[in-house]
Every structure is written in C-alpha cells, then in structure tokens.
mmCIF file as Biopython writes it, N, C-alpha, C and O atoms, coordinates in Angstrom:
data_model
#
loop_
_atom_site.group_PDB
_atom_site.id
_atom_site.type_symbol
_atom_site.label_atom_id
_atom_site.label_alt_id
_atom_site.label_comp_id
_atom_site.label_asym_id
_atom_site.label_entity_id
_atom_site.label_seq_id
_atom_site.pdbx_PDB_ins_code
_atom_site.Cartn_x
_atom_site.Cartn_y
_atom_site.Cartn_z
_atom_site.occupancy
_atom_site.B_iso_or_equiv
_atom_site.auth_seq_id
_atom_site.auth_asym_id
_atom_site.pdbx_PDB_model_num
ATOM 1   N N  . UNK A ? 1  ? 37.550 25.980 73.067 1.0 0.0 1  A 1 
ATOM 2   C CA . UNK A ? 1  ? 38.780 26.521 72.563 1.0 0.0 1  A 1 
ATOM 3   C C  . UNK A ? 1  ? 38.545 27.909 71.984 1.0 0.0 1  A 1 
ATOM 4   O O  . UNK A ? 1  ? 39.346 28.820 72.191 1.0 0.0 1  A 1 
ATOM 5   N N  . UNK A ? 2  ? 37.459 28.060 71.269 1.0 0.0 2  A 1 
ATOM 6   C CA . UNK A ? 2  ? 37.160 29.346 70.649 1.0 0.0 2  A 1 
ATOM 7   C C  . UNK A ? 2  ? 37.007 30.437 71.702 1.0 0.0 2  A 1 
ATOM 8   O O  . UNK A ? 2  ? 37.491 31.552 71.507 1.0 0.0 2  A 1 
ATOM 9   N N  . UNK A ? 3  ? 36.352 30.137 72.795 1.0 0.0 3  A 1 
ATOM 10  C CA . UNK A ? 3  ? 36.145 31.141 73.842 1.0 0.0 3  A 1 
ATOM 11  C C  . UNK A ? 3  ? 37.466 31.538 74.482 1.0 0.0 3  A 1 
ATOM 12  O O  . UNK A ? 3  ? 37.674 32.710 74.796 1.0 0.0 3  A 1 
ATOM 13  N N  . UNK A ? 4  ? 38.349 30.590 74.675 1.0 0.0 4  A 1 
ATOM 14  C CA . UNK A ? 4  ? 39.660 30.900 75.243 1.0 0.0 4  A 1 
ATOM 15  C C  . UNK A ? 4  ? 40.450 31.793 74.297 1.0 0.0 4  A 1 
ATOM 16  O O  . UNK A ? 4  ? 41.109 32.739 74.728 1.0 0.0 4  A 1 
ATOM 17  N N  . UNK A ? 5  ? 40.380 31.487 73.011 1.0 0.0 5  A 1 
ATOM 18  C CA . UNK A ? 5  ? 41.076 32.291 72.011 1.0 0.0 5  A 1 
ATOM 19  C C  . UNK A ? 5  ? 40.526 33.716 72.002 1.0 0.0 5  A 1 
ATOM 20  O O  . UNK A ? 5  ? 41.280 34.686 71.922 1.0 0.0 5  A 1 
ATOM 21  N N  . UNK A ? 6  ? 39.205 33.826 72.086 1.0 0.0 6  A 1 
ATOM 22  C CA . UNK A ? 6  ? 38.574 35.154 72.091 1.0 0.0 6  A 1 
ATOM 23  C C  . UNK A ? 6  ? 38.987 35.973 73.316 1.0 0.0 6  A 1 
ATOM 24  O O  . UNK A ? 6  ? 38.973 37.203 73.281 1.0 0.0 6  A 1 
ATOM 25  N N  . UNK A ? 7  ? 39.355 35.281 74.399 1.0 0.0 7  A 1 
ATOM 26  C CA . UNK A ? 7  ? 39.798 35.971 75.614 1.0 0.0 7  A 1 
ATOM 27  C C  . UNK A ? 7  ? 41.284 36.336 75.562 1.0 0.0 7  A 1 
ATOM 28  O O  . UNK A ? 7  ? 41.823 36.907 76.510 1.0 0.0 7  A 1 
ATOM 29  N N  . UNK A ? 8  ? 41.933 36.005 74.460 1.0 0.0 8  A 1 
ATOM 30  C CA . UNK A ? 8  ? 43.319 36.389 74.284 1.0 0.0 8  A 1 
ATOM 31  C C  . UNK A ? 8  ? 44.346 35.362 74.702 1.0 0.0 8  A 1 
ATOM 32  O O  . UNK A ? 8  ? 45.544 35.646 74.687 1.0 0.0 8  A 1 
ATOM 33  N N  . UNK A ? 9  ? 43.907 34.188 75.071 1.0 0.0 9  A 1 
ATOM 34  C CA . UNK A ? 9  ? 44.856 33.144 75.460 1.0 0.0 9  A 1 
ATOM 35  C C  . UNK A ? 9  ? 45.456 32.473 74.233 1.0 0.0 9  A 1 
ATOM 36  O O  . UNK A ? 9  ? 44.814 32.375 73.187 1.0 0.0 9  A 1 
ATOM 37  N N  . UNK A ? 10 ? 46.686 32.016 74.372 1.0 0.0 10 A 1 
ATOM 38  C CA . UNK A ? 10 ? 47.322 31.269 73.295 1.0 0.0 10 A 1 
ATOM 39  C C  . UNK A ? 10 ? 46.680 29.887 73.271 1.0 0.0 10 A 1 
ATOM 40  O O  . UNK A ? 10 ? 46.759 29.134 74.241 1.0 0.0 10 A 1 
ATOM 41  N N  . UNK A ? 11 ? 46.052 29.572 72.160 1.0 0.0 11 A 1 
ATOM 42  C CA . UNK A ? 11 ? 45.359 28.291 72.024 1.0 0.0 11 A 1 
ATOM 43  C C  . UNK A ? 11 ? 45.646 27.694 70.657 1.0 0.0 11 A 1 
ATOM 44  O O  . UNK A ? 11 ? 46.057 28.390 69.729 1.0 0.0 11 A 1 
ATOM 45  N N  . UNK A ? 12 ? 45.422 26.397 70.552 1.0 0.0 12 A 1 
ATOM 46  C CA . UNK A ? 12 ? 45.566 25.697 69.276 1.0 0.0 12 A 1 
ATOM 47  C C  . UNK A ? 12 ? 44.769 24.408 69.364 1.0 0.0 12 A 1 
ATOM 48  O O  . UNK A ? 12 ? 44.400 23.949 70.445 1.0 0.0 12 A 1 
ATOM 49  N N  . UNK A ? 13 ? 44.518 23.849 68.212 1.0 0.0 13 A 1 
ATOM 50  C CA . UNK A ? 13 ? 43.812 22.572 68.132 1.0 0.0 13 A 1 
ATOM 51  C C  . UNK A ? 13 ? 44.738 21.579 67.434 1.0 0.0 13 A 1 
ATOM 52  O O  . UNK A ? 13 ? 45.319 21.886 66.393 1.0 0.0 13 A 1 
ATOM 53  N N  . UNK A ? 14 ? 44.869 20.390 68.013 1.0 0.0 14 A 1 
ATOM 54  C CA . UNK A ? 14 ? 45.586 19.316 67.343 1.0 0.0 14 A 1 
ATOM 55  C C  . UNK A ? 14 ? 44.596 18.686 66.381 1.0 0.0 14 A 1 
ATOM 56  O O  . UNK A ? 14 ? 43.521 18.238 66.781 1.0 0.0 14 A 1 
ATOM 57  N N  . UNK A ? 15 ? 44.967 18.657 65.118 1.0 0.0 15 A 1 
ATOM 58  C CA . UNK A ? 15 ? 44.045 18.231 64.073 1.0 0.0 15 A 1 
ATOM 59  C C  . UNK A ? 15 ? 44.788 17.330 63.084 1.0 0.0 15 A 1 
ATOM 60  O O  . UNK A ? 15 ? 45.882 17.671 62.634 1.0 0.0 15 A 1 
ATOM 61  N N  . UNK A ? 16 ? 44.205 16.197 62.751 1.0 0.0 16 A 1 
ATOM 62  C CA . UNK A ? 16 ? 44.844 15.360 61.735 1.0 0.0 16 A 1 
ATOM 63  C C  . UNK A ? 16 ? 44.603 15.975 60.361 1.0 0.0 16 A 1 
ATOM 64  O O  . UNK A ? 16 ? 43.622 16.687 60.143 1.0 0.0 16 A 1 
ATOM 65  N N  . UNK A ? 17 ? 45.514 15.687 59.446 1.0 0.0 17 A 1 
ATOM 66  C CA . UNK A ? 17 ? 45.435 16.290 58.115 1.0 0.0 17 A 1 
ATOM 67  C C  . UNK A ? 17 ? 44.111 15.990 57.416 1.0 0.0 17 A 1 
ATOM 68  O O  . UNK A ? 17 ? 43.653 16.793 56.604 1.0 0.0 17 A 1 
ATOM 69  N N  . UNK A ? 18 ? 43.493 14.856 57.715 1.0 0.0 18 A 1 
ATOM 70  C CA . UNK A ? 18 ? 42.217 14.513 57.089 1.0 0.0 18 A 1 
ATOM 71  C C  . UNK A ? 18 ? 41.083 15.440 57.533 1.0 0.0 18 A 1 
ATOM 72  O O  . UNK A ? 18 ? 40.086 15.582 56.826 1.0 0.0 18 A 1 
ATOM 73  N N  . UNK A ? 19 ? 41.231 16.068 58.696 1.0 0.0 19 A 1 
ATOM 74  C CA . UNK A ? 19 ? 40.175 16.919 59.237 1.0 0.0 19 A 1 
ATOM 75  C C  . UNK A ? 19 ? 40.556 18.396 59.272 1.0 0.0 19 A 1 
ATOM 76  O O  . UNK A ? 19 ? 39.856 19.201 59.886 1.0 0.0 19 A 1 
ATOM 77  N N  . UNK A ? 20 ? 41.652 18.756 58.625 1.0 0.0 20 A 1 
ATOM 78  C CA . UNK A ? 20 ? 42.126 20.133 58.661 1.0 0.0 20 A 1 
ATOM 79  C C  . UNK A ? 20 ? 41.091 21.108 58.103 1.0 0.0 20 A 1 
ATOM 80  O O  . UNK A ? 20 ? 40.799 22.122 58.736 1.0 0.0 20 A 1 
ATOM 81  N N  . UNK A ? 21 ? 40.546 20.824 56.955 1.0 0.0 21 A 1 
ATOM 82  C CA . UNK A ? 21 ? 39.559 21.725 56.343 1.0 0.0 21 A 1 
ATOM 83  C C  . UNK A ? 21 ? 38.338 21.883 57.256 1.0 0.0 21 A 1 
ATOM 84  O O  . UNK A ? 21 ? 37.826 22.991 57.417 1.0 0.0 21 A 1 
ATOM 85  N N  . UNK A ? 22 ? 37.875 20.794 57.845 1.0 0.0 22 A 1 
ATOM 86  C CA . UNK A ? 22 ? 36.751 20.847 58.779 1.0 0.0 22 A 1 
ATOM 87  C C  . UNK A ? 22 ? 37.109 21.705 59.992 1.0 0.0 22 A 1 
ATOM 88  O O  . UNK A ? 22 ? 36.307 22.532 60.426 1.0 0.0 22 A 1 
ATOM 89  N N  . UNK A ? 23 ? 38.303 21.512 60.536 1.0 0.0 23 A 1 
ATOM 90  C CA . UNK A ? 23 ? 38.739 22.308 61.682 1.0 0.0 23 A 1 
ATOM 91  C C  . UNK A ? 23 ? 38.786 23.785 61.364 1.0 0.0 23 A 1 
ATOM 92  O O  . UNK A ? 23 ? 38.357 24.612 62.169 1.0 0.0 23 A 1 
ATOM 93  N N  . UNK A ? 24 ? 39.305 24.123 60.201 1.0 0.0 24 A 1 
ATOM 94  C CA . UNK A ? 24 ? 39.373 25.522 59.786 1.0 0.0 24 A 1 
ATOM 95  C C  . UNK A ? 24 ? 37.976 26.114 59.599 1.0 0.0 24 A 1 
ATOM 96  O O  . UNK A ? 24 ? 37.725 27.262 59.968 1.0 0.0 24 A 1 
ATOM 97  N N  . UNK A ? 25 ? 37.080 25.332 59.030 1.0 0.0 25 A 1 
ATOM 98  C CA . UNK A ? 25 ? 35.702 25.789 58.841 1.0 0.0 25 A 1 
ATOM 99  C C  . UNK A ? 25 ? 35.018 26.016 60.190 1.0 0.0 25 A 1 
ATOM 100 O O  . UNK A ? 25 ? 34.340 27.026 60.383 1.0 0.0 25 A 1 
ATOM 101 N N  . UNK A ? 26 ? 35.196 25.082 61.114 1.0 0.0 26 A 1 
ATOM 102 C CA . UNK A ? 26 ? 34.598 25.225 62.446 1.0 0.0 26 A 1 
ATOM 103 C C  . UNK A ? 26 ? 35.162 26.445 63.170 1.0 0.0 26 A 1 
ATOM 104 O O  . UNK A ? 26 ? 34.429 27.162 63.852 1.0 0.0 26 A 1 
ATOM 105 N N  . UNK A ? 27 ? 36.460 26.678 63.023 1.0 0.0 27 A 1 
ATOM 106 C CA . UNK A ? 27 ? 37.063 27.854 63.660 1.0 0.0 27 A 1 
ATOM 107 C C  . UNK A ? 27 ? 36.406 29.132 63.146 1.0 0.0 27 A 1 
ATOM 108 O O  . UNK A ? 27 ? 36.113 30.037 63.928 1.0 0.0 27 A 1 
ATOM 109 N N  . UNK A ? 28 ? 36.173 29.210 61.842 1.0 0.0 28 A 1 
ATOM 110 C CA . UNK A ? 28 ? 35.503 30.380 61.264 1.0 0.0 28 A 1 
ATOM 111 C C  . UNK A ? 28 ? 34.090 30.514 61.815 1.0 0.0 28 A 1 
ATOM 112 O O  . UNK A ? 28 ? 33.665 31.607 62.188 1.0 0.0 28 A 1 
ATOM 113 N N  . UNK A ? 29 ? 33.366 29.405 61.865 1.0 0.0 29 A 1 
ATOM 114 C CA . UNK A ? 29 ? 31.987 29.423 62.359 1.0 0.0 29 A 1 
ATOM 115 C C  . UNK A ? 29 ? 31.927 29.917 63.802 1.0 0.0 29 A 1 
ATOM 116 O O  . UNK A ? 29 ? 31.002 30.636 64.182 1.0 0.0 29 A 1 
ATOM 117 N N  . UNK A ? 30 ? 32.926 29.525 64.608 1.0 0.0 30 A 1 
ATOM 118 C CA . UNK A ? 30 ? 32.940 29.927 66.019 1.0 0.0 30 A 1 
ATOM 119 C C  . UNK A ? 30 ? 33.626 31.277 66.246 1.0 0.0 30 A 1 
ATOM 120 O O  . UNK A ? 30 ? 33.854 31.677 67.387 1.0 0.0 30 A 1 
ATOM 121 N N  . UNK A ? 31 ? 33.950 31.970 65.160 1.0 0.0 31 A 1 
ATOM 122 C CA . UNK A ? 31 ? 34.445 33.328 65.267 1.0 0.0 31 A 1 
ATOM 123 C C  . UNK A ? 31 ? 35.934 33.476 65.544 1.0 0.0 31 A 1 
ATOM 124 O O  . UNK A ? 31 ? 36.381 34.539 65.976 1.0 0.0 31 A 1 
ATOM 125 N N  . UNK A ? 32 ? 36.706 32.423 65.299 1.0 0.0 32 A 1 
ATOM 126 C CA . UNK A ? 32 ? 38.155 32.501 65.509 1.0 0.0 32 A 1 
ATOM 127 C C  . UNK A ? 32 ? 38.888 31.931 64.285 1.0 0.0 32 A 1 
ATOM 128 O O  . UNK A ? 32 ? 39.552 30.899 64.373 1.0 0.0 32 A 1 
ATOM 129 N N  . UNK A ? 33 ? 38.758 32.610 63.163 1.0 0.0 33 A 1 
ATOM 130 C CA . UNK A ? 33 ? 39.354 32.077 61.930 1.0 0.0 33 A 1 
ATOM 131 C C  . UNK A ? 33 ? 40.870 31.949 61.985 1.0 0.0 33 A 1 
ATOM 132 O O  . UNK A ? 33 ? 41.463 31.230 61.180 1.0 0.0 33 A 1 
ATOM 133 N N  . UNK A ? 34 ? 41.502 32.643 62.933 1.0 0.0 34 A 1 
ATOM 134 C CA . UNK A ? 34 ? 42.957 32.576 63.074 1.0 0.0 34 A 1 
ATOM 135 C C  . UNK A ? 34 ? 43.409 31.503 64.073 1.0 0.0 34 A 1 
ATOM 136 O O  . UNK A ? 34 ? 44.583 31.458 64.439 1.0 0.0 34 A 1 
ATOM 137 N N  . UNK A ? 35 ? 42.490 30.647 64.514 1.0 0.0 35 A 1 
ATOM 138 C CA . UNK A ? 35 ? 42.830 29.596 65.476 1.0 0.0 35 A 1 
ATOM 139 C C  . UNK A ? 35 ? 43.883 28.668 64.863 1.0 0.0 35 A 1 
ATOM 140 O O  . UNK A ? 35 ? 43.624 28.045 63.833 1.0 0.0 35 A 1 
ATOM 141 N N  . UNK A ? 36 ? 45.055 28.568 65.474 1.0 0.0 36 A 1 
ATOM 142 C CA . UNK A ? 36 ? 46.095 27.703 64.917 1.0 0.0 36 A 1 
ATOM 143 C C  . UNK A ? 36 ? 45.718 26.219 64.992 1.0 0.0 36 A 1 
ATOM 144 O O  . UNK A ? 36 ? 45.103 25.757 65.953 1.0 0.0 36 A 1 
ATOM 145 N N  . UNK A ? 37 ? 46.104 25.507 63.960 1.0 0.0 37 A 1 
ATOM 146 C CA . UNK A ? 37 ? 45.904 24.065 63.890 1.0 0.0 37 A 1 
ATOM 147 C C  . UNK A ? 37 ? 47.283 23.400 63.930 1.0 0.0 37 A 1 
ATOM 148 O O  . UNK A ? 37 ? 48.140 23.678 63.091 1.0 0.0 37 A 1 
ATOM 149 N N  . UNK A ? 38 ? 47.483 22.531 64.899 1.0 0.0 38 A 1 
ATOM 150 C CA . UNK A ? 38 ? 48.702 21.739 64.963 1.0 0.0 38 A 1 
ATOM 151 C C  . UNK A ? 38 ? 48.402 20.461 64.188 1.0 0.0 38 A 1 
ATOM 152 O O  . UNK A ? 38 ? 47.685 19.586 64.674 1.0 0.0 38 A 1 
ATOM 153 N N  . UNK A ? 39 ? 48.948 20.360 62.994 1.0 0.0 39 A 1 
ATOM 154 C CA . UNK A ? 39 ? 48.548 19.308 62.068 1.0 0.0 39 A 1 
ATOM 155 C C  . UNK A ? 39 ? 49.424 18.067 62.241 1.0 0.0 39 A 1 
ATOM 156 O O  . UNK A ? 39 ? 50.652 18.133 62.194 1.0 0.0 39 A 1 
ATOM 157 N N  . UNK A ? 40 ? 48.748 16.935 62.442 1.0 0.0 40 A 1 
ATOM 158 C CA . UNK A ? 40 ? 49.413 15.642 62.537 1.0 0.0 40 A 1 
ATOM 159 C C  . UNK A ? 40 ? 48.857 14.718 61.454 1.0 0.0 40 A 1 
ATOM 160 O O  . UNK A ? 40 ? 47.820 14.994 60.851 1.0 0.0 40 A 1 
ATOM 161 N N  . UNK A ? 41 ? 49.560 13.634 61.226 1.0 0.0 41 A 1 
ATOM 162 C CA . UNK A ? 41 ? 49.118 12.656 60.238 1.0 0.0 41 A 1 
ATOM 163 C C  . UNK A ? 41 ? 47.885 11.910 60.744 1.0 0.0 41 A 1 
ATOM 164 O O  . UNK A ? 41 ? 47.770 11.620 61.935 1.0 0.0 41 A 1 
ATOM 165 N N  . UNK A ? 42 ? 46.984 11.609 59.846 1.0 0.0 42 A 1 
ATOM 166 C CA . UNK A ? 42 ? 45.785 10.828 60.143 1.0 0.0 42 A 1 
ATOM 167 C C  . UNK A ? 42 ? 46.130 9.352  59.965 1.0 0.0 42 A 1 
ATOM 168 O O  . UNK A ? 42 ? 46.922 9.033  59.078 1.0 0.0 42 A 1 
ATOM 169 N N  . UNK A ? 43 ? 45.594 8.465  60.735 1.0 0.0 43 A 1 
ATOM 170 C CA . UNK A ? 43 ? 44.668 8.626  61.860 1.0 0.0 43 A 1 
ATOM 171 C C  . UNK A ? 43 ? 45.434 8.740  63.170 1.0 0.0 43 A 1 
ATOM 172 O O  . UNK A ? 43 ? 46.649 8.545  63.221 1.0 0.0 43 A 1 
ATOM 173 N N  . UNK A ? 44 ? 44.699 9.059  64.220 1.0 0.0 44 A 1 
ATOM 174 C CA . UNK A ? 44 ? 45.250 9.026  65.566 1.0 0.0 44 A 1 
ATOM 175 C C  . UNK A ? 44 ? 44.643 7.859  66.336 1.0 0.0 44 A 1 
ATOM 176 O O  . UNK A ? 44 ? 45.340 7.172  67.083 1.0 0.0 44 A 1 
ATOM 177 N N  . UNK A ? 45 ? 43.351 7.638  66.153 1.0 0.0 45 A 1 
ATOM 178 C CA . UNK A ? 45 ? 42.666 6.558  66.855 1.0 0.0 45 A 1 
ATOM 179 C C  . UNK A ? 45 ? 43.171 5.185  66.436 1.0 0.0 45 A 1 
ATOM 180 O O  . UNK A ? 45 ? 43.464 4.949  65.264 1.0 0.0 45 A 1 
ATOM 181 N N  . UNK A ? 46 ? 43.266 4.301  67.391 1.0 0.0 46 A 1 
ATOM 182 C CA . UNK A ? 46 ? 43.640 2.921  67.118 1.0 0.0 46 A 1 
ATOM 183 C C  . UNK A ? 46 ? 45.133 2.688  66.982 1.0 0.0 46 A 1 
ATOM 184 O O  . UNK A ? 46 ? 45.555 1.583  66.644 1.0 0.0 46 A 1 
ATOM 185 N N  . UNK A ? 47 ? 45.936 3.705  67.239 1.0 0.0 47 A 1 
ATOM 186 C CA . UNK A ? 47 ? 47.381 3.563  67.101 1.0 0.0 47 A 1 
ATOM 187 C C  . UNK A ? 47 ? 48.006 3.011  68.375 1.0 0.0 47 A 1 
ATOM 188 O O  . UNK A ? 47 ? 47.472 3.172  69.472 1.0 0.0 47 A 1 
ATOM 189 N N  . UNK A ? 48 ? 49.145 2.358  68.201 1.0 0.0 48 A 1 
ATOM 190 C CA . UNK A ? 48 ? 49.892 1.923  69.378 1.0 0.0 48 A 1 
ATOM 191 C C  . UNK A ? 48 ? 50.614 3.135  69.977 1.0 0.0 48 A 1 
ATOM 192 O O  . UNK A ? 48 ? 50.705 4.189  69.347 1.0 0.0 48 A 1 
ATOM 193 N N  . UNK A ? 49 ? 51.115 2.973  71.178 1.0 0.0 49 A 1 
ATOM 194 C CA . UNK A ? 49 ? 51.708 4.078  71.912 1.0 0.0 49 A 1 
ATOM 195 C C  . UNK A ? 49 ? 52.883 4.706  71.167 1.0 0.0 49 A 1 
ATOM 196 O O  . UNK A ? 49 ? 53.033 5.927  71.181 1.0 0.0 49 A 1 
ATOM 197 N N  . UNK A ? 50 ? 53.701 3.910  70.529 1.0 0.0 50 A 1 
ATOM 198 C CA . UNK A ? 50 ? 54.843 4.435  69.783 1.0 0.0 50 A 1 
ATOM 199 C C  . UNK A ? 50 ? 54.395 5.344  68.639 1.0 0.0 50 A 1 
ATOM 200 O O  . UNK A ? 50 ? 55.010 6.381  68.390 1.0 0.0 50 A 1 
ATOM 201 N N  . UNK A ? 51 ? 53.335 4.960  67.952 1.0 0.0 51 A 1 
ATOM 202 C CA . UNK A ? 51 ? 52.806 5.780  66.855 1.0 0.0 51 A 1 
ATOM 203 C C  . UNK A ? 51 ? 52.208 7.080  67.372 1.0 0.0 51 A 1 
ATOM 204 O O  . UNK A ? 51 ? 52.337 8.120  66.727 1.0 0.0 51 A 1 
ATOM 205 N N  . UNK A ? 52 ? 51.558 7.030  68.524 1.0 0.0 52 A 1 
ATOM 206 C CA . UNK A ? 52 ? 51.011 8.241  69.139 1.0 0.0 52 A 1 
ATOM 207 C C  . UNK A ? 52 ? 52.158 9.172  69.518 1.0 0.0 52 A 1 
ATOM 208 O O  . UNK A ? 52 ? 52.064 10.385 69.330 1.0 0.0 52 A 1 
ATOM 209 N N  . UNK A ? 53 ? 53.229 8.612  70.047 1.0 0.0 53 A 1 
ATOM 210 C CA . UNK A ? 53 ? 54.409 9.427  70.368 1.0 0.0 53 A 1 
ATOM 211 C C  . UNK A ? 53 ? 54.960 10.093 69.108 1.0 0.0 53 A 1 
ATOM 212 O O  . UNK A ? 53 ? 55.405 11.240 69.148 1.0 0.0 53 A 1 
ATOM 213 N N  . UNK A ? 54 ? 54.928 9.380  68.010 1.0 0.0 54 A 1 
ATOM 214 C CA . UNK A ? 54 ? 55.378 9.954  66.753 1.0 0.0 54 A 1 
ATOM 215 C C  . UNK A ? 54 ? 54.540 11.148 66.345 1.0 0.0 54 A 1 
ATOM 216 O O  . UNK A ? 54 ? 55.069 12.149 65.862 1.0 0.0 54 A 1 
ATOM 217 N N  . UNK A ? 55 ? 53.232 11.045 66.537 1.0 0.0 55 A 1 
ATOM 218 C CA . UNK A ? 55 ? 52.345 12.175 66.233 1.0 0.0 55 A 1 
ATOM 219 C C  . UNK A ? 55 ? 52.664 13.349 67.158 1.0 0.0 55 A 1 
ATOM 220 O O  . UNK A ? 55 ? 52.680 14.502 66.726 1.0 0.0 55 A 1 
ATOM 221 N N  . UNK A ? 56 ? 52.916 13.049 68.427 1.0 0.0 56 A 1 
ATOM 222 C CA . UNK A ? 56 ? 53.264 14.105 69.384 1.0 0.0 56 A 1 
ATOM 223 C C  . UNK A ? 56 ? 54.586 14.765 69.001 1.0 0.0 56 A 1 
ATOM 224 O O  . UNK A ? 56 ? 54.750 15.973 69.171 1.0 0.0 56 A 1 
ATOM 225 N N  . UNK A ? 57 ? 55.521 13.981 68.488 1.0 0.0 57 A 1 
ATOM 226 C CA . UNK A ? 57 ? 56.807 14.533 68.049 1.0 0.0 57 A 1 
ATOM 227 C C  . UNK A ? 57 ? 56.628 15.525 66.904 1.0 0.0 57 A 1 
ATOM 228 O O  . UNK A ? 57 ? 57.443 16.432 66.740 1.0 0.0 57 A 1 
ATOM 229 N N  . UNK A ? 58 ? 55.581 15.364 66.118 1.0 0.0 58 A 1 
ATOM 230 C CA . UNK A ? 58 ? 55.283 16.294 65.025 1.0 0.0 58 A 1 
ATOM 231 C C  . UNK A ? 58 ? 54.579 17.544 65.566 1.0 0.0 58 A 1 
ATOM 232 O O  . UNK A ? 58 ? 54.869 18.658 65.130 1.0 0.0 58 A 1 
ATOM 233 N N  . UNK A ? 59 ? 53.661 17.358 66.506 1.0 0.0 59 A 1 
ATOM 234 C CA . UNK A ? 59 ? 52.875 18.482 67.030 1.0 0.0 59 A 1 
ATOM 235 C C  . UNK A ? 59 ? 53.676 19.363 67.983 1.0 0.0 59 A 1 
ATOM 236 O O  . UNK A ? 59 ? 53.451 20.572 68.042 1.0 0.0 59 A 1 
ATOM 237 N N  . UNK A ? 60 ? 54.599 18.778 68.719 1.0 0.0 60 A 1 
ATOM 238 C CA . UNK A ? 60 ? 55.325 19.532 69.745 1.0 0.0 60 A 1 
ATOM 239 C C  . UNK A ? 60 ? 56.110 20.719 69.191 1.0 0.0 60 A 1 
ATOM 240 O O  . UNK A ? 60 ? 56.019 21.806 69.762 1.0 0.0 60 A 1 
ATOM 241 N N  . UNK A ? 61 ? 56.873 20.569 68.111 1.0 0.0 61 A 1 
ATOM 242 C CA . UNK A ? 61 ? 57.577 21.746 67.579 1.0 0.0 61 A 1 
ATOM 243 C C  . UNK A ? 61 ? 56.616 22.829 67.070 1.0 0.0 61 A 1 
ATOM 244 O O  . UNK A ? 61 ? 56.915 24.020 67.161 1.0 0.0 61 A 1 
ATOM 245 N N  . UNK A ? 62 ? 55.483 22.418 66.546 1.0 0.0 62 A 1 
ATOM 246 C CA . UNK A ? 62 ? 54.485 23.389 66.094 1.0 0.0 62 A 1 
ATOM 247 C C  . UNK A ? 62 ? 53.972 24.199 67.282 1.0 0.0 62 A 1 
ATOM 248 O O  . UNK A ? 62 ? 53.790 25.413 67.189 1.0 0.0 62 A 1 
ATOM 249 N N  . UNK A ? 63 ? 53.740 23.506 68.403 1.0 0.0 63 A 1 
ATOM 250 C CA . UNK A ? 63 ? 53.271 24.173 69.615 1.0 0.0 63 A 1 
ATOM 251 C C  . UNK A ? 63 ? 54.348 25.103 70.167 1.0 0.0 63 A 1 
ATOM 252 O O  . UNK A ? 63 ? 54.052 26.229 70.567 1.0 0.0 63 A 1 
ATOM 253 N N  . UNK A ? 64 ? 55.576 24.644 70.189 1.0 0.0 64 A 1 
ATOM 254 C CA . UNK A ? 64 ? 56.676 25.470 70.693 1.0 0.0 64 A 1 
ATOM 255 C C  . UNK A ? 64 ? 56.812 26.745 69.863 1.0 0.0 64 A 1 
ATOM 256 O O  . UNK A ? 64 ? 57.022 27.825 70.416 1.0 0.0 64 A 1 
ATOM 257 N N  . UNK A ? 65 ? 56.694 26.628 68.554 1.0 0.0 65 A 1 
ATOM 258 C CA . UNK A ? 65 ? 56.783 27.794 67.673 1.0 0.0 65 A 1 
ATOM 259 C C  . UNK A ? 65 ? 55.648 28.778 67.962 1.0 0.0 65 A 1 
ATOM 260 O O  . UNK A ? 65 ? 55.868 29.987 68.027 1.0 0.0 65 A 1 
ATOM 261 N N  . UNK A ? 66 ? 54.436 28.250 68.136 1.0 0.0 66 A 1 
ATOM 262 C CA . UNK A ? 66 ? 53.284 29.092 68.430 1.0 0.0 66 A 1 
ATOM 263 C C  . UNK A ? 66 ? 53.487 29.856 69.747 1.0 0.0 66 A 1 
ATOM 264 O O  . UNK A ? 66 ? 53.223 31.057 69.817 1.0 0.0 66 A 1 
ATOM 265 N N  . UNK A ? 67 ? 53.947 29.172 70.763 1.0 0.0 67 A 1 
ATOM 266 C CA . UNK A ? 67 ? 54.177 29.819 72.060 1.0 0.0 67 A 1 
ATOM 267 C C  . UNK A ? 67 ? 55.262 30.872 71.924 1.0 0.0 67 A 1 
ATOM 268 O O  . UNK A ? 67 ? 55.129 31.979 72.445 1.0 0.0 67 A 1 
ATOM 269 N N  . UNK A ? 68 ? 56.329 30.530 71.230 1.0 0.0 68 A 1 
ATOM 270 C CA . UNK A ? 68 ? 57.435 31.465 71.039 1.0 0.0 68 A 1 
ATOM 271 C C  . UNK A ? 68 ? 56.972 32.733 70.325 1.0 0.0 68 A 1 
ATOM 272 O O  . UNK A ? 68 ? 57.356 33.838 70.708 1.0 0.0 68 A 1 
ATOM 273 N N  . UNK A ? 69 ? 56.158 32.579 69.302 1.0 0.0 69 A 1 
ATOM 274 C CA . UNK A ? 69 ? 55.648 33.720 68.547 1.0 0.0 69 A 1 
ATOM 275 C C  . UNK A ? 69 ? 54.804 34.649 69.398 1.0 0.0 69 A 1 
ATOM 276 O O  . UNK A ? 69 ? 54.757 35.853 69.149 1.0 0.0 69 A 1 
ATOM 277 N N  . UNK A ? 70 ? 54.136 34.092 70.404 1.0 0.0 70 A 1 
ATOM 278 C CA . UNK A ? 70 ? 53.237 34.908 71.235 1.0 0.0 70 A 1 
ATOM 279 C C  . UNK A ? 70 ? 53.889 35.415 72.511 1.0 0.0 70 A 1 
ATOM 280 O O  . UNK A ? 70 ? 53.250 36.121 73.292 1.0 0.0 70 A 1 
ATOM 281 N N  . UNK A ? 71 ? 55.143 35.068 72.733 1.0 0.0 71 A 1 
ATOM 282 C CA . UNK A ? 71 ? 55.817 35.560 73.934 1.0 0.0 71 A 1 
ATOM 283 C C  . UNK A ? 71 ? 56.872 36.595 73.593 1.0 0.0 71 A 1 
ATOM 284 O O  . UNK A ? 71 ? 57.542 37.111 74.488 1.0 0.0 71 A 1 
ATOM 285 N N  . UNK A ? 72 ? 57.030 36.902 72.331 1.0 0.0 72 A 1 
ATOM 286 C CA . UNK A ? 72 ? 58.040 37.896 71.917 1.0 0.0 72 A 1 
ATOM 287 C C  . UNK A ? 72 ? 57.372 39.150 71.429 1.0 0.0 72 A 1 
ATOM 288 O O  . UNK A ? 72 ? 58.052 40.099 71.038 1.0 0.0 72 A 1 
#
C-alpha cells in the first residue's frame, strides 16, 4: 500500500479502531504518514456476514469521500 501511495495513487487502509494507532505508526515507518485509514469498529474477524456488511457500510462513505477529494 505504501508503494502505491508513493506513486501517487489514491490508497487507503481499512483499519479497526483497536489497531488505528498501530496503522498510523506503520504508515509513518513506511514513509507515508498521510496514508488514509478507513476506520471500522473492532473486531472484524469471527463476525457473521451481516456484521461484516455493517462494517462495510461504515467504511464505504469514508472511501467515497476520499475518492471525491482526490478527483476534484
């Protein structure tokens, strides 16, 4: 993801709130401190399909906003 971001592509990482700080730290380490994080509620693993859809419903508007910001 970091390499794609460095090449100028619109990128983001889906990250649960429990791992947000770790994700931000890793982004800095890999040289992309501005890497957007699409934050969802923790956990994601072990959820039923309906709960996963709920997480996607939270991440999707964040992604749409990010794309919109980079196309204008």
